[in-house]
C-alpha positions in Angstrom: 53.6 -31.4 -12.9 50.7 -28.9 -12.4 47.1 -30.0 -12.4 44.8 -27.8 -14.4 41.8 -26.6 -12.4 38.4 -27.1 -13.7 36.6 -23.7 -14.6 33.6 -23.5 -12.5 30.4 -23.3 -14.5 28.7 -19.9 -15.1 25.8 -18.9 -12.8 22.3 -19.6 -14.2 20.4 -16.8 -15.8 18.5 -15.1 -12.8 14.8 -15.8 -12.2 13.0 -12.6 -13.1 9.3 -11.5 -13.7 8.1 -11.1 -17.3 10.4 -8.2 -18.7 11.9 -7.8 -15.3 15.5 -6.4 -14.7 18.2 -7.8 -12.5 17.9 -5.7 -9.3 20.6 -3.3 -8.1 20.7 -4.2 -4.4 22.9 -1.2 -3.7 19.6 0.9 -4.0 18.7 -0.4 -0.6 21.7 1.1 1.1 20.0 4.4 2.1 17.6 2.4 4.1 20.4 0.8 6.4 19.5 1.2 10.0 16.1 2.8 9.4 13.7 0.1 10.4 13.6 -2.0 13.5 13.6 -5.8 13.5 10.0 -5.8 15.0 8.5 -3.6 12.2 10.3 -5.4 9.3 9.1 -8.8 10.5 5.6 -7.5 11.2 5.3 -5.9 7.7 6.9 -9.0 6.0 4.6 -11.6 7.8 1.5 -9.6 8.2 0.9 -8.3 4.7 3.6 -9.1 2.2 4.3 -12.8 2.5 1.2 -14.9 1.7 2.3 -17.3 4.5 5.1 -16.3 7.0 7.2 -19.3 6.1 7.1 -18.6 2.4 9.8 -16.0 2.7 12.2 -18.1 4.6 14.2 -19.5 1.6 15.1 -15.9 0.2 15.0 -13.8 3.5 16.7 -14.7 6.6 15.9 -12.7 9.8 18.8 -12.5 12.0 19.0 -10.6 15.5 20.2 -7.3 14.1 19.8 -7.7 10.3 17.7 -9.3 7.3 19.8 -11.4 4.9 18.2 -11.3 1.5 19.3 -13.6 -1.2 20.6 -11.7 -4.3 19.8 -14.5 -6.8 17.4 -17.2 -5.8 18.6 -19.8 -8.1 22.4 -19.1 -7.3 23.0 -19.0 -3.6 26.8 -18.4 -4.2 26.0 -15.0 -5.4 25.6 -14.1 -1.7 23.1 -12.3 0.6 22.3 -8.6 0.8 22.9 -7.4 4.5 20.0 -5.1 5.6 20.9 -3.7 9.1 18.0 -3.1 11.5 17.9 0.0 13.7 19.1 -1.0 16.9 20.2 2.3 18.7 16.4 3.2 19.3 13.1 1.5 19.2 11.8 4.4 17.2 11.7 4.2 13.3 13.9 6.4 11.1 12.8 7.2 7.6 15.0 6.3 4.5 14.3 8.2 1.1 10.7 8.2 -0.1 9.7 8.6 -3.7 6.6 10.2 -2.7 5.3 12.7 0.0 3.3 11.7 3.1 0.4 14.0 4.0 2.4 15.5 7.0 4.9 16.8 4.3 2.2 18.6 2.4 1.3 22.0 3.8 -1.6 22.2 6.2 -5.0 23.3 5.2 -6.7 26.3 6.4 -10.0 25.6 8.2 -12.9 25.2 5.8 -10.8 25.2 2.8 -12.6 24.6 -0.5 -9.5 23.1 -1.9 -8.7 20.1 0.4 -6.3 18.6 -2.1 -4.3 21.6 -2.9 -0.6 20.8 -3.4 -1.1 17.1 -3.9 0.3 15.2 -7.0 -2.0 12.5 -8.1 -1.5 10.1 -11.0 -4.4 8.2 -12.4 -3.9 5.1 -14.5 -6.7 4.0 -16.5 -6.5 0.2 -16.5 -6.1 -1.7 -19.8 -6.3 -0.4 -23.4 -9.1 0.3 -25.6 -9.9 1.2 -29.4 -8.1 -0.8 -32.0 -6.1 -2.6 -29.1 -8.8 -3.9 -27.3 -8.6 -7.4 -28.7 -5.0 -7.7 -27.4 -6.2 -7.0 -23.9 -8.7 -9.5 -23.5 -10.9 -7.3 -21.3 -13.9 -6.7 -23.7 -17.1 -8.8 -24.4 -20.4 -8.4 -26.0 -23.8 -9.8 -24.5 -27.2 -9.4 -26.1 -28.4 -8.5 -29.5 -26.7 -6.8 -32.6 -27.6 -3.2 -31.2 -25.9 -3.9 -27.7 -22.8 -2.0 -26.8 -19.7 -4.0 -26.4 -18.2 -3.7 -22.9 -14.6 -2.4 -23.3 -12.9 -2.0 -19.9 -10.0 0.0 -21.1 -12.5 2.7 -22.7 -14.6 2.7 -19.5 -11.6 3.4 -17.1 -10.5 6.2 -19.3 -13.9 7.8 -19.0 -13.7 7.6 -15.2 -10.1 9.0 -15.3 -11.1 12.0 -17.1 -14.0 12.8 -14.9 -11.6 12.3 -11.8 -8.9 14.6 -13.3 -11.7 17.3 -13.9 -13.0 17.0 -10.3 -9.8 16.5 -8.4 -8.2 19.4 -10.3 -11.0 21.7 -9.1 -10.3 20.6 -5.7 -6.6 21.8 -5.8 -4.8 18.6 -6.9 -2.2 18.5 -9.9 -3.5 15.4 -11.7 -1.7 13.5 -14.5 -3.1 10.6 -16.4 -0.7 7.6 -17.6 -2.7 7.6 -20.8 -4.9 10.1 -22.6 -6.1 7.9 -25.5 -6.9 4.3 -26.2 -3.3 3.7 -27.6 -0.8 1.7 -25.6 1.9 3.7 -23.8 4.6 1.1 -24.5 6.5 1.2 -27.9 6.9 -2.6 -27.8 4.5 -4.7 -29.8 3.8 -8.4 -29.8 6.0 -8.8 -33.0 9.1 -7.2 -31.3 8.6 -9.4 -28.1 9.0 -12.7 -29.8 12.6 -13.3 -28.7 12.0 -12.1 -25.2 9.0 -14.4 -25.0 11.1 -17.5 -26.3 13.9 -16.6 -23.9 11.5 -16.3 -20.9 9.9 -19.6 -21.6 13.3 -21.3 -21.8 14.5 -19.8 -18.6 11.5 -21.3 -16.9 12.1 -24.7 -18.1 9.5 -25.0 -20.6 9.3 -26.0 -24.3 9.0 -22.9 -26.5 6.2 -24.1 -28.7 4.7 -21.8 -31.2 1.4 -21.4 -29.2 3.2 -20.7 -25.8 5.6 -18.2 -27.5 2.4 -16.4 -29.0 0.7 -16.2 -25.7 3.6 -15.2 -23.8 4.5 -12.5 -26.1 0.7 -11.2 -26.1 0.9 -11.1 -22.2 4.3 -9.4 -22.4 2.8 -6.6 -24.6 -0.7 -6.0 -23.0 0.4 -6.4 -19.5 4.1 -6.4 -18.7 5.4 -4.1 -21.2 2.4 -1.7 -21.0 2.4 -1.5 -17.2 6.2 -1.1 -17.0 6.1 1.7 -19.5 3.4 3.4 -17.3 5.7 2.8 -14.2 8.6 4.6 -16.0 6.3 7.6 -16.4 5.0 7.5 -12.9 8.3 7.0 -11.2 10.5 9.1 -13.4 8.4 11.9 -14.6 5.3 12.3 -12.6 6.6 11.3 -9.2 3.1 11.7 -7.5 2.0 11.5 -3.9 -0.4 9.0 -4.8 -1.4 6.7 -7.9 -5.0 5.6 -8.5 -5.4 2.5 -10.6 -8.7 2.1 -12.1 -10.4 -1.0 -13.1 -13.7 -2.8 -13.5 -14.2 -6.4 -12.1 -15.7 -9.3 -14.0 -16.8 -12.8 -12.7 -15.2 -15.6 -14.6 -17.5 -17.4 -17.1 -17.1 -21.1 -17.9 -16.0 -22.3 -21.4 -14.7 -18.9 -22.6 -18.2 -17.7 -23.6 -19.3 -14.6 -21.8 -22.4 -15.0 -19.5 -24.2 -12.9 -16.9 -23.0 -13.9 -13.3 -24.0 -12.7 -9.8 -23.3 -11.2 -7.5 -22.1 -7.5 -8.2 -19.4 -6.4 -5.8 -16.6 -4.1 -4.9 -13.1 -4.4 -3.4 -9.9 -2.3 -3.1 -6.4 -3.6 -3.4 -3.1 -2.7 -1.6 0.1 -4.4 -2.5 0.9 -7.6 -0.7 0.2 -11.5 -0.4 3.5 -12.6 -2.1 3.8 -16.2 -2.9 6.8 -18.3 -2.6 7.4 -18.4 -6.3 6.9 -14.6 -6.6 9.3 -13.9 -3.9 11.8 -16.2 -5.8 11.8 -13.8 -8.6 14.8 -11.6 -7.9 13.3 -8.3 -9.3 9.8 -9.0 -7.5 11.6 -9.8 -4.1 13.7 -6.5 -4.5 10.6 -4.5 -5.3 8.8 -6.1 -2.3 11.6 -5.1 0.1 11.7 -1.7 -1.2 8.1 -1.3 -0.5 8.5 -2.5 3.0 11.3 -0.1 3.7 9.3 2.9 2.3 6.4 1.8 4.7 4.0 2.0 1.9 1.6 -0.3 3.7 0.6 2.1 6.3 -0.3 4.9 3.9 -2.1 2.5 1.5 -4.2 1.0 4.2 -5.2 4.3 5.7 -6.2 5.6 2.4 -8.1 2.4 1.4 -10.0 2.3 4.6 -11.5 5.7 4.1 -11.9 5.7 0.3 -13.5 2.1 0.3 -16.3 3.3 2.6 -17.3 6.4 0.6 -17.1 4.3 -2.7 -19.4 1.7 -1.0 -21.8 4.4 -0.1 -21.9 5.8 -3.6 -22.2 2.5 -5.5 -24.2 0.5 -2.9 -22.1 -2.5 -3.8 -21.4 -5.4 -1.3 -17.8 -6.6 -0.6 -16.0 -9.3 -2.6 -13.8 -11.6 -0.8 -10.7 -13.7 -1.8 -9.9 -17.3 -0.5 -6.5 -16.3 0.8 -4.5 -17.7 -2.1 -4.2 -14.6 -4.6 -5.5 -12.0 -2.0 -5.6 -11.8 1.8 -7.2 -9.7 4.5 -5.0 -7.4 6.6 -7.5 -5.8 8.9 -11.3 -5.7 9.7 -12.3 -3.9 6.5 -14.0 -6.4 4.3 -13.4 -4.3 1.3 -9.8 -3.9 1.5 -7.4 -6.9 0.4 -3.7 -7.3 -0.1 -2.6 -8.6 -3.5 0.6 -8.5 -5.5 -0.1 -7.1 -9.0 2.5 -5.6 -11.3 1.1 -2.1 -11.1 0.7 -1.8 -7.5 4.2 -3.4 -7.1 6.3 -1.1 -9.6 4.5 2.3 -9.0 6.7 3.7 -6.2 4.2 5.6 -4.2 1.0 4.7 -2.3 -1.2 2.9 -4.9 -5.0 2.4 -4.5 -6.2 -0.3 -7.0 -9.9 -0.3 -7.5 -12.1 -3.1 -8.6 -15.7 -2.0 -8.4 -18.8 -3.3 -10.6 -18.8 -6.7 -12.2 -19.0 -5.9 -16.0 -20.9 -9.1 -16.5 -23.6 -8.6 -14.0 -26.8 -7.7 -15.4 -27.2 -4.5 -13.9 -23.8 -3.1 -14.6 -24.2 -4.3 -18.1 -27.4 -2.3 -18.5 -25.8 0.7 -17.0 -23.0 0.5 -19.6 -25.8 0.5 -22.3 -27.1 3.8 -20.9 -23.7 5.6 -21.5 -22.5 8.6 -19.6 -25.8 10.5 -19.3 -26.4 13.6 -17.5 -28.3 13.9 -14.1 -30.1 10.9 -12.7 -31.8 7.9 -14.2 -33.9 5.3 -12.6 -32.1 1.9 -12.2 -34.0 -0.9 -10.7 -36.3 1.5 -8.8 -33.5 3.8 -7.6 -32.4 7.2 -9.3 -28.7 6.9 -10.1 -25.8 8.8 -11.6 -24.3 7.4 -14.7 -21.9 4.5 -13.9 -18.7 6.4 -14.5 -19.7 9.7 -12.5 -20.8 7.4 -9.7 -17.4 5.7 -9.6 -15.5 8.9 -9.7 -17.7 10.5 -7.0 -17.1 7.6 -4.6 -13.3 8.0 -5.2 -13.3 11.8 -4.9 -15.4 11.9 -1.6 -12.9 9.5 -0.1 -9.8 11.5 -1.0 -11.4 14.7 0.3 -12.3 13.0 3.6 -8.9 11.5 4.0 -6.7 14.6 3.3 -9.0 16.9 5.3 -8.4 14.6 8.3 -4.7 14.3 7.6 -4.1 18.0 6.7 -6.6 20.0 8.6 -4.9 22.9 10.6 -5.5 22.6 14.3 -6.1 26.1 15.9 
């Protein structure tokens, strides 16, 4: 008499970031044997893992390979076997989705077009116009004649100034959006089922309020940024992406108030928490950034551009407490943080956060608008806010690429 065998239960749905896709681990195959154990461990523990031990449950470091869990909530799915380079201590490059400065032709001495040949994508953060209320990056302080602060419209102004100036310096410049309309075709109404399913996968009760807030975040953040990532990764394929934002200090009780101090910082990708690394797509994207050695290029660029931006804006440095962002070198202006844009744009990404919009001086400068020339601001003659921002970025890019590309006689 035969005994029927019990059918094993199906695997659970994978743990993914909002609107994330199940990763294709075979995309890592071209990087087999390209990175030494020492470099992989250094990058993982120095920059990408918030704490070294937080990666241990999903990435196992062996003598000659890293074993990366394919599905964090289903170990039976197995591990991806990433072999280290052992035949030589020297690194070997796998395929890149971008060009390093050494791959761009050298510059003639004293060239007036130091960005010649570079492809630069500019991502004006957030959305404006009729969509600004979905984005939650707007507020109004002061009387009825006071201009509302709208970050999505402010970043677009900076982006257009940068496009003009960087183009004159020889770069091919592409904006991820030209208007205040969203790039994504999705809307809050079309994401209700996705929101409900995402909440259920997280073991939460899909109440109407939670579904509404999740669908809103899926539209304004997840879907919007992923649509821009598709444009950058599949169409533009730049050597560098500039993510433009303005900062804001939190206010208590949900009512906007002026806060101090004003400050500046730049972000590179890193500082992944344990829960972030347990998302299968997030873990895959992190490993792909490690294998492309994006950290080194992002840090060199940020070190240079942060200094010219500080000189232009006169802003002090902002600092994190080590939870959502962490320091990776001695530069107090540069921090590592895991954000969707600087994770899924597969090229070096500089993520800018200057000027607190709810600081009294920044707010006053927003009211002045994009004027020509100089105006006196607190006893100092200054460019308009948007030109100052753009000039700080432009000066840093010129300085960096001159250093990297100058032809040595």
